[in-house]
C-alpha positions, -999 to +999 in steps of 0.1 A: -140-604-253-170-587-265-170-549-284-184-527-258-162-533-230-130-532-248-140-499-269-147-482-234-111-496-225-095-482-256-110-445-244-106-445-208-077-464-204-100-484-174-114-516-170-156-515-180-160-542-154-153-512-131-186-500-145-223-508-145-218-532-175-212-567-154-218-585-186-225-588-223-224-555-242-244-524-244-282-530-262-299-507-287-307-474-272-288-477-239-275-447-218-239-434-224-214-462-205-181-434-202-199-411-174-200-373-182-163-360-170-142-387-173-111-383-190-111-398-230-081-406-252-097-376-274-100-352-243-067-356-231-052-349-267-073-321-274-061-305-242-028-306-264-040-290-299-049-325-314-079-327-340-099-356-331-125-380-352-146-413-344-155-425-376-173-462-376-190-480-349-195-465-312-216-490-294-213-472-260-243-453-253-263-420-261-290-400-246-314-411-272-342-380-271-370-406-261-399-413-239-399-448-220-400-477-247-411-452-276-388-451-304-364-418-304-373-387-319-351-383-349-356-347-355-338-337-322-301-342-313-287-369-300-268-365-265-240-383-249-224-397-281-185-393-290-184-354-295-201-354-258-168-376-250-140-359-265-142-362-304-145-330-325-163-350-353-182-383-356-194-399-388-207-436-384-235-459-372-242-466-337-242-502-344-243-521-377-271-543-364-291-522-342-318-495-351-317-469-359-303-481-396-287-451-406-255-429-408-253-404-375-229-373-381-218-357-345-253-355-327-278-359-357-290-389-380-286-380-414-319-382-427-350-395-409-354-434-405-387-435-413-390-472-429-388-500-411-363-533-409-390-559-397-369-593-397-349-605-370-318-623-388-280-617-385-284-583-402-297-570-366-330-567-349-363-548-360-365-512-360-363-477-376-342-475-408-336-454-434-356-455-466-334-475-492-308-484-468-279-504-478-257-526-455-230-531-484-228-491-485-217-486-446-181-496-450-173-478-483-189-445-469-168-445-436-137-449-458-148-422-480-151-400-447-120-412-433-096-405-464-115-367-467-108-363-431-068-372-436-070-348-462-082-317-444-052-327-417-029-325-441-040-289-450-038-277-416-007-287-397-021-299-367-016-329-348-044-351-351-063-384-338-086-406-360-103-435-341-118-454-370-141-481-359-145-503-384-177-520-389-162-550-405-160-578-403-190-580-378-226-587-388-242-575-411-218-595-433-221-571-463-194-572-489-198-547-514-203-558-550-168-551-558-157-577-534-185-601-536-176-638-545-136-626-542-123-646-518-136-682-529-144-687-493-180-672-484-194-636-476-172-634-447-140-641-460-149-613-492-158-589-462-123-595-445-107-589-480-127-556-480-113-548-444-082-548-456-089-530-486-098-501-467-067-504-444-049-501-477-070-470-488-060-449-450-026-462-457-023-449-492-039-415-481-015-410-453+013-418-478-003-392-506-006-364-480+028-361-470+014-378-433+027-414-430+064-405-416+052-389-387+017-411-381+017-439-353-011-464-372-024-492-348-045-519-362-058-540-335-093-557-329-118-555-300-122-596-296-118-630-308-140-643-342-174-654-330-188-691-335-220-675-349-204-655-381-193-678-412-168-701-387-178-736-402-173-717-437-139-705-431-130-742-414-139-757-442-120-737-464-089-746-441-092-714-420-088-716-383-095-680-369-085-686-336-055-705-346-039-724-321-057-709-292-088-723-272-122-702-275-136-674-294-153-641-289-170-638-256-148-665-241-126-662-213-102-685-228-073-670-252-091-672-285-119-646-272-089-621-260-061-626-279-060-603-309-034-589-335-019-556-324+001-543-353+019-506-354+041-488-379+057-455-369+081-447-394+117-439-378+107-453-342+091-482-342+117-507-353+098-525-386+096-566-387+100-568-351+081-585-327+073-579-291+062-605-264+049-587-239+012-589-225-007-557-231-043-544-233-059-521-253-066-501-222-028-489-226-039-467-255-046-439-226-012-440-208+005-446-242-011-410-253-002-393-220+034-406-228+038-386-258+026-354-252+045-356-216+018-354-193+012-376-162-023-387-159-048-379-130-054-405-105-088-405-114-081-415-153-069-442-167-066-465-140-061-497-156-037-482-182+001-488-187+025-468-214+034-493-242+061-463-255+091-484-244+079-513-261+070-494-295+104-479-299+126-511-286+136-497-253+118-518-228+137-533-199+110-546-179+073-556-181+049-525-181+022-542-167+024-560-131-008-583-143-037-576-167-073-589-158-099-606-185-135-604-186-156-625-204-191-619-217-208-636-190-188-619-166-161-643-158-129-632-146-098-641-152-058-628-145-026-631-163+004-624-148+038-634-166+033-670-183+004-676-156-035-671-159-057-681-138-094-680-147-119-679-118-147-702-121-156-728-148-161-732-185-153-702-212-178-675-197-188-670-233-203-692-258-181-724-261-184-758-254-179-755-214-154-787-217-129-778-191-110-806-176-143-817-156-147-782-135-181-790-115-209-773-130-226-768-088-210-756-057-182-730-056-170-723-087-132-740-091-104-723-106-085-729-136-048-723-139-026-723-172+012-718-178+006-702-211+044-707-215+039-744-220+005-748-228-007-718-250-040-741-258-052-739-226-057-777-224-038-784-191-057-771-159-028-772-132-046-753-102-045-786-082-011-788-085-002-748-078-024-739-048+002-711-039-003-698-072-041-694-074-038-678-039-016-651-046-032-643-080-066-642-066-053-619-038-040-598-067-071-596-086-088-586-051-065-558-047-073-544-083-109-544-074-106-527-042-080-501-051-100-494-079-068-497-104-044-516-112-017-495-125+001-472-096-010-444-080-038-432-056-069-459-049-102-450-068-140-462-066-152-487-088-187-472-102-208-508-085-199-535-063-173-561-079-179-597-075-148-614-089-167-652-081-196-644-100-187-666-126-211-691-135-241-677-116-244-645-135-271-635-163-270-643-196-249-622-219-268-590-228-272-595-270-298-592-292-323-621-296-320-651-317-287-650-334-283-613-345-256-606-317-235-578-313 
């Protein structure tokens, strides 16, 4: 329900709660979350002749060249980033509201961030900044680089992967001049419109370069909408970002996790169709392995299932036995069929903790919802379904003990994992004040 864990899952096919990141997101200058040697999606595809690029937000840690709490030495290479985890090329900002405020290309900052951002606000934390840095210039620059990279691929005639990680509509809310005021609903809606326009630029580039017919395009999000970024403006304008779902970004409820997943694959994915199976972004790893015709080793993609049968309309059974949710404060939930079991009271994130009278003291109570009948998670039926609670709790415990949730040899988690920690974890790691990530 927050971004660093989701990005880890996208690139490794493994739940991030198997790592040291048991709550929240990575902070500025944190160490890499993806362990050296762990197979990633780009590394897998590179083994099969693919060119790979990451453009945009990284937020998975680097080995910053720094001593103690001092600022990094930006004249030196920055190890442990995207190009050390399988990508051929990288261009972007590590996190748009974290220092250093500058672009990074491969393992070097572009220019020296010798200025300082001094204010703490939704634009980000104080820290080193490139002189003249403009937040509204980030998204256009990313789009320009991506379009150029796609042009190079058309000339090269090799398979490729582009992981375009938008910095929008995350903070800083900074629509460029052409989009300011365009929505009539406030800066965030303007920024969302610009995001949509950048998607259009990428699709247009595929069309113009003759790449569209042989390219899978996936558009998705790392979490639900936040409560602290333009929510009230959108609601006043008649738009509810979570629709009929309960909760928002950071929460264990569906509003924190259930996001768009839109696929375009000409000639393979039937257009205008919808799939109601439960999938996760961890599934991209096994899907890519399926596409290139290889079996993942047991120590890779432990929580990844191929959704290739779903994309092509050939699925005759669920691809997952169950899917595990994790909130910003480390609260667990497990989804199996129509049942969703939440271990602990409240949202596990930032929404008001009104969960049908769950106790604030003592052993964490369960929340059990039948999502087929109660997609808004309003009726906790845990007391009426004790067998379901026991069975699903046991299944989650098995997934933790096995180090995986898919068939294969058991693996080890990086740390001990406690599924009953909800309600008693440390606060989510986020920037002070309102500058959350």
